[in-house]
C-alpha positions, 0 to 999 in steps of 0.5 A: 523918180528920185528927187534932188532934194534928197541928194544932200541926205544921201551923200552926208553922214548918217545921223545914227549915234550907234553907227557914229564909230563907222563914220571914218574918212575911209568909210565916207569916201566909199560911197559908190553909185550902188551904195548910194542907191541902196542907201536911198532904197533902204530909206524908202522901204523904212518910209513905207513901214517895211521891216526886213533883215539887212540881207533881204533888203540887200537882195531886193536893192540889188535886184532893183538896181539891175532893173533900173534904166541907164538914166537912174544909174547915171543919176547915182553916178552923179551923186557918187561924184558929188559925194567924192567932192564933198569928202575931199572938201571935208577931208582935204589931206586924206589919202587912202592907205589900206591896212595890209591883210596880215596886219588886220589879222594880227591885231591884238597881243599875238603877232604872227610875224614874231614867229 
């Protein structure tokens, strides 16, 4: 069963310098119940010394998530709410404003809108 002592680790930033550029307010605010479960699942697999590709781990995590009883889902929903609260505390002025799809496709010197 999941323990509350790991809660702070789950809802905080990843201590991985390689992924530091991914730790934007947008990415930190995206931790829903399943993402937190998957993060915990990966940590448990690493503790057990299991090494798999991300795709295999994601398939396993998804299967396990679907098998979990309602109380486990509820636990991670509570963590999701705590993560959202922590995000609001760290980034009080943050407002999510996604880039339009066309703007993402047109990054760089070539702009499709010029034609």
